[in-house]
N, C-alpha and C positions, 0 to 999 in steps of 0.2 A: 413198501418203502425200499428204495434202491440200496443194494448191499455191496456194490463194486468198491474197490480200493481207490480207483481213479475215475474221474469224470472228464469228458471232453467238452469244451465250450468255445464260444466265439465272441469277440468284441467288434462292434460296429463303431466307426469313428468319423470325425470330420477330417478331410485331407487338405485343409488350408495351411497346415504347418508341416510337421515331419511325417505324418502318417501316410502309409501306402494304400490303405484300404481296410480290409477285414483281417483281423488277427485271430489265430487260434491259441488256446491255452489248455493246460491240464490242471485240474484240482486234485491234489494228492490228499486223501482223507486221513491217511496214516500219519503223515508229517504235519498236516494242517498248513499246507503251503500251495500257492499258485505257482506253477512251473511251466517252462517251455513256451513262453509267449513268443510267437513268431508270425510273420505275415502268412496269410492263407490264400488271399486273392487280392489282386490290384484292382481297385475300383474307386471312382470319385464319389466322395461323400456318402458312403453306405451307413447312414445314420440310424437306420432301424433294420433289424433282421428278424426272421422267423424260420423255424425248422419244421419240416413235415413230420407228421406223427411217426412215420416209419424210419426216420433218420436218413432217408435217401437223398433228400434235397434241402438246400438252404435258399431262401429268397431274401433279397435285399433291396432297399431303396437305392436308386442309382441316378447318377448325373453324368452327362457327357456334353461338355460345352454348353450350348444354349438349350439343351434338351434335358428332360428328366423323366423318370419312370421307375420300372422295377426290373431286376435281373435275377436269373436262376442259375444255381450251381449244383453240381453233383457232389455229394460228400463221399470221399474215398476212405479206405480203412485207416490211413495215417492221420486222418482229420483234415488233409488238404482239400481244397475246393477246386473242382473242375468246371469251368465256365460252360454253360449250356446255351443260354440266349438271353436277350433283353427286349423289352418293349418300351420305347422312348417316344416322347412327344414334345413339341416345342413348349418352352416355359419351364417353370421351377419343378423340382423333383418332389415326390411325396415325403411325408414325415413318419408314416406308419404303414405297416404291411402285415397281413395275417392270411392264413390259409385254413380251409376246412379240413375235417378229419379224413375225408376221402381223397384229399389232394386233387380236387377237380375244379376248385374255385379259389381265387385270390382276391382279397380286398385291399385297397390302398386308400389312405387319407392324404389329401394335399392341402397343407396349411395355406400356401400362397394363393392357390386357385379357389379355395373354399369348396372343394369337391370331394366326393367319394366315388371310387371306380371299382368295378368288378371285372376280372379277367378270367377267361377260360384257361384251365391248365390241362396238360396232357399228363394224366396220373401215372402213366408208364415211363415216359421219358423225362418228366419234370419240366418240360419246356412251357413257357408262357405264350399262350396263343393270343387271339385278338381281344380287345376290350369289348365286353358284352354290354355294359351299361355305365352311365356316368350321371351322378346326381349332383347338381351344382346348387349350393345354398346362396340365399340372398339375405341381406339385412345388415345390422350393425348393433353395437352395444354402447354403454355409457363410458367405458374406459377408452383412453386415447389409442390403445392398441386394438380396439374393437371397431376400427373404421370400416370393416367389411367382414364377411364370413371367413373363418379360419378353421377348417376341419382339422382335428388333431388326432383322431382315433377312429378306426373302422374295424370292428371285430365281429365274429360270429357269436350269436347267443348259444348257450350250451345245447339247446335242442337242435341247433343247426338250421332252424327255420327262418331266422331273421339276421339282418345286419344291424348291429347297434353302432351308431355313428355319433361321435361327440364333436360339437362345434364350439370352439373357444370364443369365436368372434361374435356369435349371436346368442350365446348362453342357452344352448339347446342340446338335448339328447334325442336324436331322431332314430326311430326304428323303421327299417325297410324290410318288406318281405322279399324273398329271393325266388322269383318265378323264372326258372331256367336262366338264373344269373341276372335277371332284370331287377333293378332296384326300384321298388314301388313303395312309396311312403305309406306307413300304416299308423304311426303314433308319434307324438311330439311331447316331450317333457320340458317345460320351461324352467330353467334354473334361475336363481336370483340374479337380477341384472348386475353386470360387472364382476361376477364371480369367476368367469373364465374357465369353464369345465375343460379338462384335458384328457384324462385316461380313466378307463373303466376295468373293473375286475369282478368276476362272479364268485359268490360263495359256492362251495362244493355241493350244497343242496339245490343249486340252480334256481332258487326262488328269491334270492337276495343278491344285490350287486352293490359295489362300493365305487363311488365316483370321486376322483381327485380333482380339485379346482386349482388352477394356477395362480389366479389373482387374489382370491380371498383366502388361499391356503387352508382349505377345509376338506374333510372327507364327508361325503354325503352317503347316507345309508338309504338304499332304494329297494322297494318291493317290485319284483318282476312278475308279470302276468304272461305266461307262455301261450295263453289262448289268443291274445290279440297283440302281443309284443309290447304292451305298455309298461311304463314304470311309474311308481309313486314314491315320493320322498318321505322317509320316516325320521331322519335325524341329520343334523349338520354339526360337526365337531371340528374345532380348530386343530391344525397340526403344529401350531406355534405356542411357545410359552406366553403366559399373560404379560403384557407390557412390552413385548418385542415390537419395535416400530420401524426397524430398518427394512430395506428392500428384501423381499422374499418372493420366490416363485415356486409354487408346488410343482413336482415333476412326476415321478413314477409311483405306482401303487401295486402291491401284491398281497396275497393272502396265503397262509399255510394250508396245506391240503386237508388238515383236520378241521378247518374252519374256525380255529380258536383265536388266531392272531392276524391282524391287518398291519401292514407296514407301509409308510408313506414318506417320501423324500422331500426335503426342503432345500431349495437352492437359495442361498443368502444366509439363512440360519445354519446351513451346511450340516444337516442332521437327518437322521431317520427317526420318525415318530412311530412309536409302537403302541398299538391299541389291542385290548382284549375284547373279544366278541361275546356278548351275552348269548348263551345257547338257546334261550327262549324268545327274547325280544329282538335279538340281533343288534341291539344298541351297542355302541362302542364306548369303552372306558379307557381313558389314557393311562398308559403304563409308565413310559419314560422316553426321553430323547437320547440318542446315541450319536456322537460326533462322527462325521464321515472322514475326518482326518485329511481334509482337502477342500478344494474350492469348486462349488457348483455341481453337486451330485445329480447327474442327469438321469441315471438309471441304476437299478440294482436287481438282483435275482436271488432266490433261494436255490441252493443246489438240489439235485434230485433226492438226496437223503434228508434234506431239510435240516441238517445239523450244521450247515454253514450258510452264510450270506455274503455275496460279493457286491460291492458298490463301485460305481465309476464316477470319478471327479473330472468333469470335462475341462475346466480351466486350469487345474493344477496337474493334469496328465498323470494321475496316479489312480491305481485300483486298490481297493481295500478289502481284506478278508476278515470276517468275524466268525467265531463259533456261536451257534444259536442253541439256547436252552428251550427245548420243546415244551417244558412244563411252565416256565414263566414267560416265554417269548423274548427274553432279554438277549442282548448281543454282547460278546466279549471280543475285543480287538485281538487279532492274531498277526496281521501283516498289513502295512500301509505304504510300503515303498516299492510296490510293483509298478513299473513304468510302462504306460501305454499312451501314445500320443493322441491327445484330444478324444478320449473315449466317450462314447455316447450310450451305446446299447450293449447289453450283455445277455447272451442266451446259452443254455446248455443243450446238448443232445438229450433225447428222451430215453430214460432208463426204466 
């Protein structure tokens, strides 16, 4: 558990309004405040970020005119970002990016293209080299927003052997092996039609995963088989209160490092749903909802000490800080007036 008094982090944003790109911030654990929010790098629509395990590099979704792709930055001591390079291609930019522990391979998910792409990284310089492989999905779903494939997440399994790719448009979780960076389909989990799977997070035991759906606003508990990369659904539980019938779209999902609590964000209900994990069955039990004190919580993150949680409200351009009780999983509001223009993603350095 991290013991620093301050932690450095970054916000990814939409730049359609006042935002300049990526913003850095400091979380002061002593005062319980988010401080020093300031521009760290100018970039168009860096809506998702990820930090290398060694804290040397930050990778971001990038857009430049009619092209989209991924960009690389060096992280300097002050927390400022130094541009390294980018790989862009005609068309829309991705919506998700991740890197492996060795910092040798990057995965991106492209919502508009319905694809997952792998890139070779230079682990020494942090530069993004050529695209190694591209997997393009086909199909559709029953919801009007599922007119085609819409890949929303591409991440590495904990063993590093597979890419787990979530496609909202075709209601599938697709596992690919990584043969020298080549994406080779190994297994497909078909999710309930119209549910719109969005993001995935693994339990620290590496045998269970939790999948957030955007359209049905559910968390799915999945059993992961590291032998063949397959998944099996064990449970589906709603992130909304009974009787809630207004528009809601599920967004981010995270789990505490002790595996005891899962958190899932609701856009529309504008809340974070808290669930307790049964230590034997891994079934989820609802604890409570906490308001995000804003509009359209796109993302959130536990700080490295896990004594705090930060949520980003995209449409109200405010960031919210909570104290977190590790025993009960519950959140207590500390700060809700931190202004960040059109915040989407929030990440901390690794401590």
